[in-house]
C-alpha positions as CSV (number, residue, x, y, z in Angstrom):
1,T,139.7,-178.4,-150.5
2,T,139.2,-176.0,-153.3
3,S,136.1,-175.9,-155.4
4,T,135.7,-175.4,-159.1
5,L,132.4,-173.7,-158.6
6,P,132.2,-170.0,-159.4
7,A,132.3,-167.6,-156.4
8,D,128.7,-166.5,-156.9
9,I,127.5,-170.1,-156.7
10,L,129.6,-170.8,-153.6
11,A,128.2,-167.7,-151.9
12,F,124.7,-168.6,-152.9
13,L,125.0,-172.1,-151.5
14,Q,126.3,-170.7,-148.2
15,E,123.2,-168.6,-148.1
16,V,121.0,-171.6,-148.8
17,D,122.8,-173.4,-145.9
18,R,122.2,-170.5,-143.6
19,F,118.5,-170.4,-144.5
20,D,118.3,-174.1,-143.7
21,A,120.0,-173.5,-140.3
22,V,117.6,-170.6,-139.5
23,S,114.6,-172.7,-140.3
24,Q,116.0,-175.5,-138.1
25,D,116.5,-173.1,-135.2
26,L,112.9,-171.7,-135.4
27,L,111.2,-175.0,-135.2
28,P,112.5,-176.1,-131.7
29,E,111.9,-172.5,-130.5
30,L,108.3,-172.7,-131.5
31,N,107.9,-176.2,-130.0
32,Q,109.5,-175.1,-126.7
33,V,107.2,-172.1,-126.3
34,N,104.2,-174.4,-127.1
35,D,105.4,-177.1,-124.7
36,Q,106.0,-174.5,-121.9
37,W,102.5,-173.1,-122.5
38,E,100.9,-176.6,-122.5
39,E,102.6,-177.3,-119.1
40,R,101.7,-173.7,-117.9
41,E,105.3,-173.1,-117.2
42,I,105.0,-169.6,-118.8
43,S,102.4,-166.9,-118.7
44,S,100.1,-166.0,-121.5
45,D,102.2,-162.9,-122.2
46,E,105.4,-164.9,-122.3
47,A,103.8,-167.4,-124.7
48,T,102.5,-164.5,-126.9
49,A,106.0,-163.0,-126.9
50,G,107.6,-166.4,-127.7
51,F,105.2,-167.2,-130.6
52,A,105.7,-163.6,-131.9
53,A,109.5,-164.1,-131.8
54,V,109.2,-167.2,-134.0
55,R,106.8,-165.4,-136.3
56,N,109.2,-162.5,-136.6
57,G,112.1,-164.8,-137.3
58,A,110.1,-166.6,-140.0
59,Q,109.3,-163.2,-141.5
60,E,112.9,-162.1,-141.5
61,L,113.9,-165.5,-143.1
62,A,111.2,-165.1,-145.8
63,N,112.3,-161.5,-146.5
64,Q,115.9,-162.7,-146.9
65,V,114.9,-165.6,-149.2
66,A,112.9,-163.2,-151.3
67,A,115.8,-160.7,-151.5
68,T,118.4,-163.3,-152.5
69,T,120.3,-162.8,-155.7
70,V,120.0,-166.2,-157.4
71,P,122.6,-167.4,-159.9
72,D,121.4,-168.9,-163.2
73,P,121.2,-172.7,-162.5
74,Y,119.0,-172.1,-159.5
75,A,116.6,-169.5,-160.8
76,P,113.8,-171.9,-161.9
77,A,113.5,-173.4,-158.4
78,W,113.7,-170.2,-156.5
79,P,110.1,-169.0,-156.8
80,D,109.0,-172.2,-155.0
81,T,111.6,-171.6,-152.3
82,I,110.2,-168.1,-151.8
83,V,106.6,-169.6,-151.5
84,A,107.9,-172.2,-149.0
85,S,109.5,-169.6,-146.8
86,Q,106.4,-167.4,-146.9
87,Q,104.3,-170.4,-145.8
88,L,106.4,-170.5,-142.5
89,V,105.1,-167.0,-141.8
90,T,101.5,-167.9,-142.6
91,T,101.7,-170.9,-140.4
92,A,103.4,-169.0,-137.5
93,D,100.5,-166.5,-137.9
94,A,98.1,-169.4,-137.6
95,V,99.8,-170.5,-134.4
96,I,99.3,-167.0,-132.9
97,E,95.7,-166.9,-134.1
98,G,95.1,-170.4,-132.6
99,F,96.7,-169.3,-129.3
100,E,94.3,-166.3,-129.2
101,A,91.3,-168.4,-130.2
102,P,88.6,-169.1,-127.6
103,D,88.9,-172.9,-128.1
104,D,90.5,-175.7,-126.2
105,G,93.9,-175.2,-127.8
106,T,93.2,-177.4,-130.8
107,L,93.7,-174.6,-133.4
108,R,97.1,-173.8,-131.9
109,R,98.2,-177.4,-131.7
110,E,97.2,-178.0,-135.3
111,A,99.1,-174.9,-136.4
112,V,102.2,-176.0,-134.4
113,A,102.0,-179.4,-136.1
114,Q,101.6,-177.8,-139.5
115,Y,104.7,-175.6,-138.8
116,Q,106.8,-178.7,-138.5
117,V,105.4,-180.0,-141.8
118,D,106.1,-176.6,-143.5
119,T,109.6,-176.5,-142.1
120,V,110.3,-179.9,-143.6
121,A,108.8,-178.7,-146.9
122,F,111.0,-175.6,-146.9
123,Q,114.1,-177.7,-146.1
124,D,113.2,-180.2,-148.9
125,Q,112.8,-177.2,-151.3
126,L,116.3,-176.1,-150.3
127,D,117.6,-179.6,-151.1
128,T,115.9,-179.3,-154.5
129,V,117.7,-176.0,-155.1
130,R,121.1,-177.6,-154.0
131,A,120.5,-180.4,-156.4
132,L,120.7,-178.0,-159.3
133,T,124.4,-177.3,-158.5
134,P,126.3,-177.9,-161.8
């Protein structure tokens, strides 16, 4: 199937799809580390490394979103997309802070739950961007 969309828009939409896939991959990774920690299947060091890997992945995603060249029809929605991607980093940081907190795990669990909410919000924002396709 050939498309009548300009090459820059097609390339941009491929990037949007890739960003979506990356965010979809980070969520189960975070949940797996959290679940393994809850079941004490991994050490504290392994949990720290796992949570840090997700946080680093979220940061890389946010950096790539912020550095994206955005074709005209999408420009108005892109600042919200950048904010949504940065929220993933903020929440991943909260997971790590919660993990390190001297509480019963509540702060970490709340941050893990919030990460899921933020992932859905990011993916919804990507759908908003896609909807601007002429």
